[in-house]
Gaussian input, Z-matrix of N, CA and C with variables (Angstrom, degrees):
# hf/3-21g

backbone

0 1
 N
 C     1     B1
 C     2     B2     1     A1
 N     3     B3     2     A2     1     D1
 C     4     B4     3     A3     2     D2
 C     5     B5     4     A4     3     D3
 N     6     B6     5     A5     4     D4
 C     7     B7     6     A6     5     D5
 C     8     B8     7     A7     6     D6
 N     9     B9     8     A8     7     D7
 C    10    B10     9     A9     8     D8
 C    11    B11    10    A10     9     D9
 N    12    B12    11    A11    10    D10
 C    13    B13    12    A12    11    D11
 C    14    B14    13    A13    12    D12
 N    15    B15    14    A14    13    D13
 C    16    B16    15    A15    14    D14
 C    17    B17    16    A16    15    D15
 N    18    B18    17    A17    16    D16
 C    19    B19    18    A18    17    D17
 C    20    B20    19    A19    18    D18
 N    21    B21    20    A20    19    D19
 C    22    B22    21    A21    20    D20
 C    23    B23    22    A22    21    D21
 N    24    B24    23    A23    22    D22
 C    25    B25    24    A24    23    D23
 C    26    B26    25    A25    24    D24
 N    27    B27    26    A26    25    D25
 C    28    B28    27    A27    26    D26
 C    29    B29    28    A28    27    D27
 N    30    B30    29    A29    28    D28
 C    31    B31    30    A30    29    D29
 C    32    B32    31    A31    30    D30
 N    33    B33    32    A32    31    D31
 C    34    B34    33    A33    32    D32
 C    35    B35    34    A34    33    D33
 N    36    B36    35    A35    34    D34
 C    37    B37    36    A36    35    D35
 C    38    B38    37    A37    36    D36
 N    39    B39    38    A38    37    D37
 C    40    B40    39    A39    38    D38
 C    41    B41    40    A40    39    D39
 N    42    B42    41    A41    40    D40
 C    43    B43    42    A42    41    D41
 C    44    B44    43    A43    42    D42
 N    45    B45    44    A44    43    D43
 C    46    B46    45    A45    44    D44
 C    47    B47    46    A46    45    D45
 N    48    B48    47    A47    46    D46
 C    49    B49    48    A48    47    D47
 C    50    B50    49    A49    48    D48
 N    51    B51    50    A50    49    D49
 C    52    B52    51    A51    50    D50
 C    53    B53    52    A52    51    D51
 N    54    B54    53    A53    52    D52
 C    55    B55    54    A54    53    D53
 C    56    B56    55    A55    54    D54
 N    57    B57    56    A56    55    D55
 C    58    B58    57    A57    56    D56
 C    59    B59    58    A58    57    D57
 N    60    B60    59    A59    58    D58
 C    61    B61    60    A60    59    D59
 C    62    B62    61    A61    60    D60
 N    63    B63    62    A62    61    D61
 C    64    B64    63    A63    62    D62
 C    65    B65    64    A64    63    D63
 N    66    B66    65    A65    64    D64
 C    67    B67    66    A66    65    D65
 C    68    B68    67    A67    66    D66
 N    69    B69    68    A68    67    D67
 C    70    B70    69    A69    68    D68
 C    71    B71    70    A70    69    D69
 N    72    B72    71    A71    70    D70
 C    73    B73    72    A72    71    D71
 C    74    B74    73    A73    72    D72
 N    75    B75    74    A74    73    D73
 C    76    B76    75    A75    74    D74
 C    77    B77    76    A76    75    D75
 N    78    B78    77    A77    76    D76
 C    79    B79    78    A78    77    D77
 C    80    B80    79    A79    78    D78
 N    81    B81    80    A80    79    D79
 C    82    B82    81    A81    80    D80
 C    83    B83    82    A82    81    D81
 N    84    B84    83    A83    82    D82
 C    85    B85    84    A84    83    D83
 C    86    B86    85    A85    84    D84
 N    87    B87    86    A86    85    D85
 C    88    B88    87    A87    86    D86
 C    89    B89    88    A88    87    D87
 N    90    B90    89    A89    88    D88
 C    91    B91    90    A90    89    D89
 C    92    B92    91    A91    90    D90
 N    93    B93    92    A92    91    D91
 C    94    B94    93    A93    92    D92
 C    95    B95    94    A94    93    D93
 N    96    B96    95    A95    94    D94
 C    97    B97    96    A96    95    D95
 C    98    B98    97    A97    96    D96
 N    99    B99    98    A98    97    D97
 C   100   B100    99    A99    98    D98
 C   101   B101   100   A100    99    D99
 N   102   B102   101   A101   100   D100
 C   103   B103   102   A102   101   D101
 C   104   B104   103   A103   102   D102
 N   105   B105   104   A104   103   D103
 C   106   B106   105   A105   104   D104
 C   107   B107   106   A106   105   D105
 N   108   B108   107   A107   106   D106
 C   109   B109   108   A108   107   D107
 C   110   B110   109   A109   108   D108
 N   111   B111   110   A110   109   D109
 C   112   B112   111   A111   110   D110
 C   113   B113   112   A112   111   D111
 N   114   B114   113   A113   112   D112
 C   115   B115   114   A114   113   D113
 C   116   B116   115   A115   114   D114
 N   117   B117   116   A116   115   D115
 C   118   B118   117   A117   116   D116
 C   119   B119   118   A118   117   D117
 N   120   B120   119   A119   118   D118
 C   121   B121   120   A120   119   D119
 C   122   B122   121   A121   120   D120
 N   123   B123   122   A122   121   D121
 C   124   B124   123   A123   122   D122
 C   125   B125   124   A124   123   D123
 N   126   B126   125   A125   124   D124
 C   127   B127   126   A126   125   D125
 C   128   B128   127   A127   126   D126
 N   129   B129   128   A128   127   D127
 C   130   B130   129   A129   128   D128
 C   131   B131   130   A130   129   D129
 N   132   B132   131   A131   130   D130
 C   133   B133   132   A132   131   D131
 C   134   B134   133   A133   132   D132
 N   135   B135   134   A134   133   D133
 C   136   B136   135   A135   134   D134
 C   137   B137   136   A136   135   D135
 N   138   B138   137   A137   136   D136
 C   139   B139   138   A138   137   D137
 C   140   B140   139   A139   138   D138
 N   141   B141   140   A140   139   D139
 C   142   B142   141   A141   140   D140
 C   143   B143   142   A142   141   D141
 N   144   B144   143   A143   142   D142
 C   145   B145   144   A144   143   D143
 C   146   B146   145   A145   144   D144
 N   147   B147   146   A146   145   D145
 C   148   B148   147   A147   146   D146
 C   149   B149   148   A148   147   D147
 N   150   B150   149   A149   148   D148
 C   151   B151   150   A150   149   D149
 C   152   B152   151   A151   150   D150
 N   153   B153   152   A152   151   D151
 C   154   B154   153   A153   152   D152
 C   155   B155   154   A154   153   D153
 N   156   B156   155   A155   154   D154
 C   157   B157   156   A156   155   D155
 C   158   B158   157   A157   156   D156
 N   159   B159   158   A158   157   D157
 C   160   B160   159   A159   158   D158
 C   161   B161   160   A160   159   D159
 N   162   B162   161   A161   160   D160
 C   163   B163   162   A162   161   D161
 C   164   B164   163   A163   162   D162
 N   165   B165   164   A164   163   D163
 C   166   B166   165   A165   164   D164
 C   167   B167   166   A166   165   D165
 N   168   B168   167   A167   166   D166
 C   169   B169   168   A168   167   D167
 C   170   B170   169   A169   168   D168
 N   171   B171   170   A170   169   D169
 C   172   B172   171   A171   170   D170
 C   173   B173   172   A172   171   D171
 N   174   B174   173   A173   172   D172
 C   175   B175   174   A174   173   D173
 C   176   B176   175   A175   174   D174
 N   177   B177   176   A176   175   D175
 C   178   B178   177   A177   176   D176
 C   179   B179   178   A178   177   D177
 N   180   B180   179   A179   178   D178
 C   181   B181   180   A180   179   D179
 C   182   B182   181   A181   180   D180
 N   183   B183   182   A182   181   D181
 C   184   B184   183   A183   182   D182
 C   185   B185   184   A184   183   D183
 N   186   B186   185   A185   184   D184
 C   187   B187   186   A186   185   D185
 C   188   B188   187   A187   186   D186
 N   189   B189   188   A188   187   D187
 C   190   B190   189   A189   188   D188
 C   191   B191   190   A190   189   D189
 N   192   B192   191   A191   190   D190
 C   193   B193   192   A192   191   D191
 C   194   B194   193   A193   192   D192
 N   195   B195   194   A194   193   D193
 C   196   B196   195   A195   194   D194
 C   197   B197   196   A196   195   D195
 N   198   B198   197   A197   196   D196
 C   199   B199   198   A198   197   D197
 C   200   B200   199   A199   198   D198
 N   201   B201   200   A200   199   D199
 C   202   B202   201   A201   200   D200
 C   203   B203   202   A202   201   D201
 N   204   B204   203   A203   202   D202
 C   205   B205   204   A204   203   D203
 C   206   B206   205   A205   204   D204
 N   207   B207   206   A206   205   D205
 C   208   B208   207   A207   206   D206
 C   209   B209   208   A208   207   D207
 N   210   B210   209   A209   208   D208
 C   211   B211   210   A210   209   D209
 C   212   B212   211   A211   210   D210
 N   213   B213   212   A212   211   D211
 C   214   B214   213   A213   212   D212
 C   215   B215   214   A214   213   D213
 N   216   B216   215   A215   214   D214
 C   217   B217   216   A216   215   D215
 C   218   B218   217   A217   216   D216
 N   219   B219   218   A218   217   D217
 C   220   B220   219   A219   218   D218
 C   221   B221   220   A220   219   D219
 N   222   B222   221   A221   220   D220
 C   223   B223   222   A222   221   D221
 C   224   B224   223   A223   222   D222
 N   225   B225   224   A224   223   D223
 C   226   B226   225   A225   224   D224
 C   227   B227   226   A226   225   D225
 N   228   B228   227   A227   226   D226
 C   229   B229   228   A228   227   D227
 C   230   B230   229   A229   228   D228
 N   231   B231   230   A230   229   D229
 C   232   B232   231   A231   230   D230
 C   233   B233   232   A232   231   D231
 N   234   B234   233   A233   232   D232
 C   235   B235   234   A234   233   D233
 C   236   B236   235   A235   234   D234
 N   237   B237   236   A236   235   D235
 C   238   B238   237   A237   236   D236
 C   239   B239   238   A238   237   D237
 N   240   B240   239   A239   238   D238
 C   241   B241   240   A240   239   D239
 C   242   B242   241   A241   240   D240
 N   243   B243   242   A242   241   D241
 C   244   B244   243   A243   242   D242
 C   245   B245   244   A244   243   D243
 N   246   B246   245   A245   244   D244
 C   247   B247   246   A246   245   D245
 C   248   B248   247   A247   246   D246
 N   249   B249   248   A248   247   D247
 C   250   B250   249   A249   248   D248
 C   251   B251   250   A250   249   D249
 N   252   B252   251   A251   250   D250
 C   253   B253   252   A252   251   D251
 C   254   B254   253   A253   252   D252
 N   255   B255   254   A254   253   D253
 C   256   B256   255   A255   254   D254
 C   257   B257   256   A256   255   D255
 N   258   B258   257   A257   256   D256
 C   259   B259   258   A258   257   D257
 C   260   B260   259   A259   258   D258
 N   261   B261   260   A260   259   D259
 C   262   B262   261   A261   260   D260
 C   263   B263   262   A262   261   D261
 N   264   B264   263   A263   262   D262
 C   265   B265   264   A264   263   D263
 C   266   B266   265   A265   264   D264
 N   267   B267   266   A266   265   D265
 C   268   B268   267   A267   266   D266
 C   269   B269   268   A268   267   D267
 N   270   B270   269   A269   268   D268
 C   271   B271   270   A270   269   D269
 C   272   B272   271   A271   270   D270
 N   273   B273   272   A272   271   D271
 C   274   B274   273   A273   272   D272
 C   275   B275   274   A274   273   D273
 N   276   B276   275   A275   274   D274
 C   277   B277   276   A276   275   D275
 C   278   B278   277   A277   276   D276
 N   279   B279   278   A278   277   D277
 C   280   B280   279   A279   278   D278
 C   281   B281   280   A280   279   D279
 N   282   B282   281   A281   280   D280
 C   283   B283   282   A282   281   D281
 C   284   B284   283   A283   282   D282
 N   285   B285   284   A284   283   D283
 C   286   B286   285   A285   284   D284
 C   287   B287   286   A286   285   D285
 N   288   B288   287   A287   286   D286
 C   289   B289   288   A288   287   D287
 C   290   B290   289   A289   288   D288
 N   291   B291   290   A290   289   D289
 C   292   B292   291   A291   290   D290
 C   293   B293   292   A292   291   D291
 N   294   B294   293   A293   292   D292
 C   295   B295   294   A294   293   D293
 C   296   B296   295   A295   294   D294
 N   297   B297   296   A296   295   D295
 C   298   B298   297   A297   296   D296
 C   299   B299   298   A298   297   D297
 N   300   B300   299   A299   298   D298
 C   301   B301   300   A300   299   D299
 C   302   B302   301   A301   300   D300
 N   303   B303   302   A302   301   D301
 C   304   B304   303   A303   302   D302
 C   305   B305   304   A304   303   D303
 N   306   B306   305   A305   304   D304
 C   307   B307   306   A306   305   D305
 C   308   B308   307   A307   306   D306
 N   309   B309   308   A308   307   D307
 C   310   B310   309   A309   308   D308
 C   311   B311   310   A310   309   D309
 N   312   B312   311   A311   310   D310
 C   313   B313   312   A312   311   D311
 C   314   B314   313   A313   312   D312
 N   315   B315   314   A314   313   D313
 C   316   B316   315   A315   314   D314
 C   317   B317   316   A316   315   D315
 N   318   B318   317   A317   316   D316
 C   319   B319   318   A318   317   D317
 C   320   B320   319   A319   318   D318
 N   321   B321   320   A320   319   D319
 C   322   B322   321   A321   320   D320
 C   323   B323   322   A322   321   D321
 N   324   B324   323   A323   322   D322
 C   325   B325   324   A324   323   D323
 C   326   B326   325   A325   324   D324

   B1=1.4439
   B2=1.5350
   B3=1.3435
   B4=1.4605
   B5=1.5216
   B6=1.3165
   B7=1.4658
   B8=1.5180
   B9=1.3076
   B10=1.4532
   B11=1.5331
   B12=1.3119
   B13=1.4544
   B14=1.5303
   B15=1.3267
   B16=1.4638
   B17=1.5262
   B18=1.2861
   B19=1.4592
   B20=1.5098
   B21=1.2966
   B22=1.4556
   B23=1.5206
   B24=1.3073
   B25=1.4537
   B26=1.5048
   B27=1.3147
   B28=1.4427
   B29=1.5129
   B30=1.2974
   B31=1.4534
   B32=1.5213
   B33=1.3095
   B34=1.4548
   B35=1.5197
   B36=1.2998
   B37=1.4559
   B38=1.5287
   B39=1.3288
   B40=1.4657
   B41=1.5300
   B42=1.3292
   B43=1.4555
   B44=1.5300
   B45=1.3344
   B46=1.4641
   B47=1.5244
   B48=1.3216
   B49=1.4626
   B50=1.5260
   B51=1.3176
   B52=1.4630
   B53=1.5283
   B54=1.3155
   B55=1.4590
   B56=1.5320
   B57=1.3275
   B58=1.4619
   B59=1.5286
   B60=1.3238
   B61=1.4673
   B62=1.5268
   B63=1.3211
   B64=1.4692
   B65=1.5255
   B66=1.3212
   B67=1.4624
   B68=1.5292
   B69=1.3324
   B70=1.4646
   B71=1.5249
   B72=1.3160
   B73=1.4680
   B74=1.5309
   B75=1.3324
   B76=1.4726
   B77=1.5227
   B78=1.3154
   B79=1.4633
   B80=1.5236
   B81=1.3278
   B82=1.4637
   B83=1.5225
   B84=1.3242
   B85=1.4636
   B86=1.5314
   B87=1.3298
   B88=1.4651
   B89=1.5282
   B90=1.3228
   B91=1.4696
   B92=1.5192
   B93=1.3277
   B94=1.4630
   B95=1.5318
   B96=1.3153
   B97=1.4697
   B98=1.5297
   B99=1.3248
   B100=1.4657
   B101=1.5272
   B102=1.3199
   B103=1.4655
   B104=1.5199
   B105=1.3274
   B106=1.4690
   B107=1.5231
   B108=1.3265
   B109=1.4680
   B110=1.5274
   B111=1.3159
   B112=1.4598
   B113=1.5242
   B114=1.3224
   B115=1.4715
   B116=1.5239
   B117=1.3241
   B118=1.4663
   B119=1.5306
   B120=1.3202
   B121=1.4649
   B122=1.5353
   B123=1.3287
   B124=1.4629
   B125=1.5301
   B126=1.3279
   B127=1.4648
   B128=1.5358
   B129=1.3333
   B130=1.4649
   B131=1.5114
   B132=1.3145
   B133=1.4596
   B134=1.5209
   B135=1.3021
   B136=1.4553
   B137=1.5129
   B138=1.3014
   B139=1.4515
   B140=1.5192
   B141=1.3118
   B142=1.4583
   B143=1.5212
   B144=1.3170
   B145=1.4544
   B146=1.5199
   B147=1.3091
   B148=1.4574
   B149=1.5211
   B150=1.3308
   B151=1.4545
   B152=1.5161
   B153=1.3056
   B154=1.4625
   B155=1.5229
   B156=1.3036
   B157=1.4566
   B158=1.5133
   B159=1.3208
   B160=1.4529
   B161=1.5180
   B162=1.3166
   B163=1.4683
   B164=1.5220
   B165=1.3269
   B166=1.4717
   B167=1.5179
   B168=1.3023
   B169=1.4716
   B170=1.5289
   B171=1.3297
   B172=1.4677
   B173=1.5205
   B174=1.3315
   B175=1.4628
   B176=1.5278
   B177=1.3224
   B178=1.4699
   B179=1.5263
   B180=1.3173
   B181=1.4700
   B182=1.5280
   B183=1.3328
   B184=1.4710
   B185=1.5253
   B186=1.3290
   B187=1.4661
   B188=1.5234
   B189=1.3434
   B190=1.4720
   B191=1.5191
   B192=1.3298
   B193=1.4624
   B194=1.5292
   B195=1.3205
   B196=1.4645
   B197=1.5339
   B198=1.3343
   B199=1.4733
   B200=1.5346
   B201=1.3008
   B202=1.4688
   B203=1.5274
   B204=1.3156
   B205=1.4624
   B206=1.5236
   B207=1.3233
   B208=1.4623
   B209=1.5316
   B210=1.3126
   B211=1.4602
   B212=1.5183
   B213=1.3331
   B214=1.4597
   B215=1.5181
   B216=1.3067
   B217=1.4640
   B218=1.5133
   B219=1.3104
   B220=1.4593
   B221=1.5112
   B222=1.3010
   B223=1.4494
   B224=1.5213
   B225=1.3349
   B226=1.4654
   B227=1.5202
   B228=1.3382
   B229=1.4633
   B230=1.5289
   B231=1.3404
   B232=1.4648
   B233=1.5274
   B234=1.3016
   B235=1.4629
   B236=1.5256
   B237=1.3122
   B238=1.4605
   B239=1.5206
   B240=1.3117
   B241=1.4663
   B242=1.5240
   B243=1.3210
   B244=1.4588
   B245=1.5341
   B246=1.3416
   B247=1.4715
   B248=1.5184
   B249=1.3380
   B250=1.4645
   B251=1.5280
   B252=1.3196
   B253=1.4643
   B254=1.5237
   B255=1.3163
   B256=1.4587
   B257=1.5256
   B258=1.2931
   B259=1.4564
   B260=1.5112
   B261=1.3083
   B262=1.4478
   B263=1.5214
   B264=1.3204
   B265=1.4589
   B266=1.5237
   B267=1.3243
   B268=1.4664
   B269=1.5269
   B270=1.3206
   B271=1.4594
   B272=1.5278
   B273=1.3113
   B274=1.4644
   B275=1.5264
   B276=1.3155
   B277=1.4654
   B278=1.5271
   B279=1.3315
   B280=1.4616
   B281=1.5239
   B282=1.3251
   B283=1.4622
   B284=1.5295
   B285=1.3346
   B286=1.4626
   B287=1.5246
   B288=1.3172
   B289=1.4672
   B290=1.5236
   B291=1.3201
   B292=1.4666
   B293=1.5296
   B294=1.3328
   B295=1.4616
   B296=1.5245
   B297=1.3198
   B298=1.4759
   B299=1.5303
   B300=1.3245
   B301=1.4584
   B302=1.5248
   B303=1.3265
   B304=1.4638
   B305=1.5159
   B306=1.3217
   B307=1.4660
   B308=1.5252
   B309=1.3353
   B310=1.4559
   B311=1.5193
   B312=1.3235
   B313=1.4666
   B314=1.5079
   B315=1.3214
   B316=1.4543
   B317=1.5140
   B318=1.3420
   B319=1.4680
   B320=1.5239
   B321=1.3103
   B322=1.4726
   B323=1.5214
   B324=1.3047
   B325=1.4717
   B326=1.4964
   A1=108.41
   A2=119.24
   A3=121.23
   A4=111.77
   A5=114.24
   A6=121.16
   A7=107.47
   A8=118.03
   A9=121.81
   A10=112.80
   A11=117.61
   A12=120.52
   A13=113.58
   A14=118.15
   A15=120.41
   A16=113.97
   A17=116.89
   A18=120.49
   A19=111.36
   A20=116.04
   A21=119.91
   A22=108.42
   A23=116.59
   A24=120.16
   A25=110.07
   A26=116.07
   A27=121.40
   A28=109.41
   A29=115.11
   A30=121.32
   A31=105.91
   A32=115.86
   A33=119.70
   A34=109.56
   A35=115.31
   A36=120.01
   A37=108.37
   A38=117.70
   A39=119.71
   A40=112.15
   A41=117.60
   A42=121.09
   A43=111.05
   A44=116.21
   A45=120.46
   A46=109.64
   A47=117.18
   A48=121.42
   A49=110.74
   A50=116.84
   A51=121.41
   A52=110.59
   A53=116.54
   A54=121.28
   A55=110.86
   A56=117.38
   A57=121.45
   A58=110.77
   A59=117.64
   A60=121.20
   A61=110.58
   A62=117.45
   A63=120.82
   A64=110.64
   A65=116.59
   A66=121.34
   A67=110.13
   A68=117.01
   A69=121.12
   A70=111.03
   A71=116.66
   A72=121.03
   A73=111.31
   A74=116.90
   A75=119.94
   A76=110.67
   A77=116.77
   A78=120.68
   A79=110.75
   A80=116.62
   A81=120.79
   A82=110.80
   A83=116.92
   A84=120.73
   A85=111.02
   A86=117.65
   A87=121.01
   A88=111.33
   A89=116.36
   A90=120.16
   A91=109.72
   A92=117.40
   A93=121.01
   A94=110.75
   A95=116.49
   A96=120.46
   A97=110.14
   A98=116.55
   A99=121.34
   A100=110.17
   A101=117.57
   A102=121.41
   A103=111.15
   A104=116.40
   A105=119.86
   A106=110.69
   A107=116.28
   A108=120.94
   A109=110.62
   A110=117.03
   A111=121.37
   A112=110.38
   A113=117.33
   A114=121.23
   A115=112.61
   A116=117.75
   A117=119.66
   A118=111.19
   A119=117.04
   A120=121.93
   A121=112.74
   A122=115.97
   A123=120.39
   A124=109.50
   A125=116.20
   A126=119.14
   A127=111.54
   A128=116.44
   A129=121.01
   A130=109.79
   A131=115.53
   A132=120.79
   A133=106.48
   A134=115.50
   A135=121.36
   A136=108.79
   A137=115.09
   A138=120.08
   A139=106.46
   A140=116.84
   A141=119.14
   A142=111.41
   A143=114.70
   A144=123.07
   A145=107.13
   A146=115.80
   A147=120.44
   A148=106.19
   A149=115.77
   A150=122.31
   A151=109.59
   A152=115.57
   A153=119.29
   A154=108.45
   A155=115.89
   A156=120.85
   A157=110.22
   A158=115.83
   A159=121.36
   A160=108.63
   A161=117.20
   A162=121.91
   A163=112.02
   A164=116.18
   A165=119.48
   A166=111.11
   A167=115.74
   A168=120.53
   A169=111.29
   A170=116.81
   A171=120.81
   A172=111.43
   A173=116.78
   A174=120.28
   A175=111.59
   A176=117.16
   A177=119.82
   A178=111.19
   A179=118.18
   A180=121.42
   A181=110.78
   A182=116.82
   A183=120.91
   A184=110.91
   A185=117.19
   A186=121.39
   A187=109.92
   A188=115.80
   A189=119.92
   A190=111.32
   A191=115.88
   A192=120.93
   A193=112.40
   A194=117.02
   A195=121.19
   A196=112.71
   A197=116.05
   A198=121.20
   A199=111.36
   A200=114.99
   A201=120.79
   A202=111.17
   A203=115.41
   A204=121.46
   A205=110.92
   A206=116.02
   A207=121.35
   A208=108.40
   A209=116.28
   A210=122.63
   A211=107.07
   A212=116.54
   A213=121.70
   A214=107.55
   A215=116.10
   A216=119.63
   A217=111.09
   A218=114.86
   A219=121.02
   A220=111.08
   A221=115.23
   A222=122.04
   A223=108.46
   A224=116.06
   A225=120.22
   A226=111.08
   A227=116.24
   A228=121.44
   A229=111.24
   A230=115.87
   A231=120.56
   A232=110.53
   A233=114.91
   A234=120.32
   A235=109.69
   A236=115.90
   A237=121.40
   A238=111.03
   A239=117.49
   A240=121.52
   A241=110.25
   A242=117.23
   A243=121.03
   A244=110.43
   A245=117.15
   A246=121.24
   A247=110.15
   A248=116.56
   A249=120.98
   A250=110.62
   A251=116.44
   A252=120.58
   A253=112.28
   A254=117.09
   A255=121.48
   A256=112.80
   A257=116.15
   A258=120.02
   A259=108.51
   A260=116.13
   A261=120.35
   A262=109.04
   A263=116.39
   A264=121.00
   A265=109.49
   A266=116.83
   A267=119.54
   A268=110.93
   A269=118.02
   A270=121.15
   A271=110.35
   A272=116.94
   A273=121.35
   A274=110.30
   A275=116.65
   A276=121.09
   A277=111.13
   A278=116.81
   A279=120.22
   A280=110.94
   A281=116.57
   A282=120.52
   A283=113.78
   A284=118.58
   A285=120.11
   A286=115.86
   A287=118.58
   A288=120.25
   A289=109.29
   A290=115.98
   A291=122.30
   A292=111.69
   A293=116.88
   A294=122.22
   A295=107.19
   A296=117.72
   A297=118.93
   A298=110.74
   A299=116.28
   A300=122.45
   A301=108.29
   A302=116.06
   A303=122.22
   A304=107.20
   A305=115.92
   A306=121.22
   A307=108.33
   A308=115.56
   A309=121.95
   A310=108.29
   A311=115.21
   A312=119.80
   A313=110.44
   A314=115.77
   A315=122.49
   A316=109.30
   A317=117.23
   A318=118.14
   A319=110.45
   A320=115.69
   A321=120.05
   A322=108.20
   A323=115.49
   A324=120.43
   A325=110.88
   D1=129.75
   D2=-178.33
   D3=-71.12
   D4=148.66
   D5=177.57
   D6=-98.87
   D7=117.75
   D8=-177.16
   D9=-93.44
   D10=-5.73
   D11=-176.99
   D12=-98.79
   D13=-10.21
   D14=-170.66
   D15=-80.04
   D16=-53.03
   D17=-166.75
   D18=-118.53
   D19=85.81
   D20=177.33
   D21=-87.34
   D22=143.15
   D23=178.67
   D24=-167.91
   D25=175.93
   D26=-178.68
   D27=-127.83
   D28=143.91
   D29=171.86
   D30=-117.20
   D31=120.05
   D32=-178.57
   D33=-95.95
   D34=124.74
   D35=177.18
   D36=-77.17
   D37=161.87
   D38=177.20
   D39=-56.64
   D40=-34.39
   D41=-179.94
   D42=-66.27
   D43=-42.14
   D44=179.42
   D45=-67.06
   D46=-42.63
   D47=178.57
   D48=-60.09
   D49=-44.87
   D50=179.00
   D51=-63.16
   D52=-41.21
   D53=178.84
   D54=-63.08
   D55=-41.46
   D56=177.97
   D57=-65.14
   D58=-40.31
   D59=178.13
   D60=-64.14
   D61=-41.46
   D62=177.77
   D63=-62.91
   D64=-41.38
   D65=178.61
   D66=-62.45
   D67=-45.64
   D68=178.18
   D69=-59.40
   D70=-44.15
   D71=-179.76
   D72=-63.37
   D73=-43.65
   D74=178.01
   D75=-63.43
   D76=-41.96
   D77=179.23
   D78=-62.05
   D79=-44.84
   D80=179.33
   D81=-62.85
   D82=-42.37
   D83=179.19
   D84=-64.15
   D85=-38.29
   D86=178.48
   D87=-66.00
   D88=-40.74
   D89=177.65
   D90=-63.72
   D91=-43.68
   D92=-179.98
   D93=-64.11
   D94=-40.09
   D95=179.44
   D96=-61.85
   D97=-45.61
   D98=-179.98
   D99=-65.46
   D100=-40.08
   D101=178.99
   D102=-63.37
   D103=-44.14
   D104=178.67
   D105=-63.08
   D106=-38.88
   D107=178.71
   D108=-61.63
   D109=-45.35
   D110=179.48
   D111=-65.70
   D112=-44.88
   D113=-176.58
   D114=-72.30
   D115=-20.11
   D116=-179.46
   D117=-66.30
   D118=-19.48
   D119=179.83
   D120=-84.77
   D121=-5.48
   D122=-175.80
   D123=-125.26
   D124=152.73
   D125=178.59
   D126=-82.26
   D127=67.70
   D128=178.87
   D129=-122.47
   D130=152.92
   D131=174.50
   D132=-92.58
   D133=120.64
   D134=-178.71
   D135=-108.52
   D136=128.17
   D137=175.25
   D138=-119.56
   D139=123.41
   D140=-175.43
   D141=-108.83
   D142=135.05
   D143=176.52
   D144=-142.65
   D145=137.81
   D146=174.67
   D147=-109.13
   D148=121.17
   D149=-176.06
   D150=-116.30
   D151=160.04
   D152=174.49
   D153=-125.85
   D154=165.24
   D155=-178.45
   D156=111.52
   D157=-168.01
   D158=178.06
   D159=-62.76
   D160=121.88
   D161=-174.01
   D162=-58.90
   D163=-41.25
   D164=-178.05
   D165=-60.23
   D166=-52.64
   D167=-177.73
   D168=-67.74
   D169=-42.12
   D170=-178.65
   D171=-61.06
   D172=-43.81
   D173=-179.05
   D174=-66.66
   D175=-44.77
   D176=-179.56
   D177=-66.18
   D178=-37.14
   D179=176.39
   D180=-66.51
   D181=-41.31
   D182=179.45
   D183=-63.81
   D184=-38.18
   D185=177.61
   D186=-58.35
   D187=-45.23
   D188=179.10
   D189=-67.74
   D190=-47.57
   D191=-175.34
   D192=-61.18
   D193=-43.02
   D194=-175.79
   D195=-96.88
   D196=3.69
   D197=179.65
   D198=50.91
   D199=51.82
   D200=-177.31
   D201=-64.36
   D202=142.77
   D203=175.74
   D204=-80.46
   D205=-32.53
   D206=179.98
   D207=-155.64
   D208=145.99
   D209=174.86
   D210=-110.41
   D211=117.67
   D212=178.77
   D213=-105.81
   D214=127.09
   D215=-178.11
   D216=-144.67
   D217=157.64
   D218=179.51
   D219=-90.67
   D220=165.49
   D221=177.44
   D222=-125.42
   D223=134.93
   D224=177.83
   D225=-80.44
   D226=-14.76
   D227=179.80
   D228=60.00
   D229=46.54
   D230=177.73
   D231=-69.14
   D232=161.26
   D233=176.88
   D234=-68.56
   D235=165.54
   D236=-179.76
   D237=-59.41
   D238=-41.16
   D239=-179.02
   D240=-66.30
   D241=-45.94
   D242=-179.70
   D243=-63.30
   D244=-40.61
   D245=177.69
   D246=-61.99
   D247=-40.89
   D248=-178.82
   D249=-64.93
   D250=-38.17
   D251=-179.17
   D252=-77.36
   D253=-45.27
   D254=-175.44
   D255=-90.53
   D256=-26.48
   D257=-172.82
   D258=83.16
   D259=145.99
   D260=-179.49
   D261=-101.93
   D262=120.29
   D263=179.08
   D264=-63.57
   D265=-44.48
   D266=-178.27
   D267=-65.41
   D268=-38.61
   D269=178.31
   D270=-65.07
   D271=-43.63
   D272=178.41
   D273=-59.92
   D274=-47.81
   D275=-178.31
   D276=-65.36
   D277=-37.68
   D278=178.77
   D279=-60.06
   D280=-31.88
   D281=-178.46
   D282=-93.07
   D283=-21.68
   D284=-172.70
   D285=-117.48
   D286=-18.97
   D287=-178.82
   D288=-68.59
   D289=146.61
   D290=-177.10
   D291=-91.37
   D292=30.64
   D293=175.99
   D294=-154.49
   D295=168.44
   D296=175.68
   D297=-61.89
   D298=147.18
   D299=-179.92
   D300=-120.70
   D301=126.67
   D302=176.34
   D303=-107.40
   D304=117.88
   D305=-179.31
   D306=-103.96
   D307=120.09
   D308=-176.78
   D309=-103.36
   D310=120.13
   D311=178.20
   D312=-88.31
   D313=153.37
   D314=175.69
   D315=-64.30
   D316=135.46
   D317=177.80
   D318=-64.98
   D319=140.88
   D320=177.39
   D321=-88.07
   D322=139.15
   D323=-177.61
   D324=-91.86

């Protein structure tokens, strides 16, 4: 008799994979649009790049490649346990990026 509780998993069809990639691209474009809107009010030079891969490594490599003066990033403000399990991208970048890192927390309501 087969065991249905042991091995749960997902098989992603090409259509689902494509849909997820489109969603990621739209999300990235929306973040970039909002960032440009915010930066347009300040006298800063904004250079936009959308990267894929491990966020920690991609961001630190981009800092080196583009010789960034500062890396500004948001914080999800996860709990200590969640940070320990997932790792904190902002914490990693604060320790490994070759420029100052400004971490912006979500405003509390």
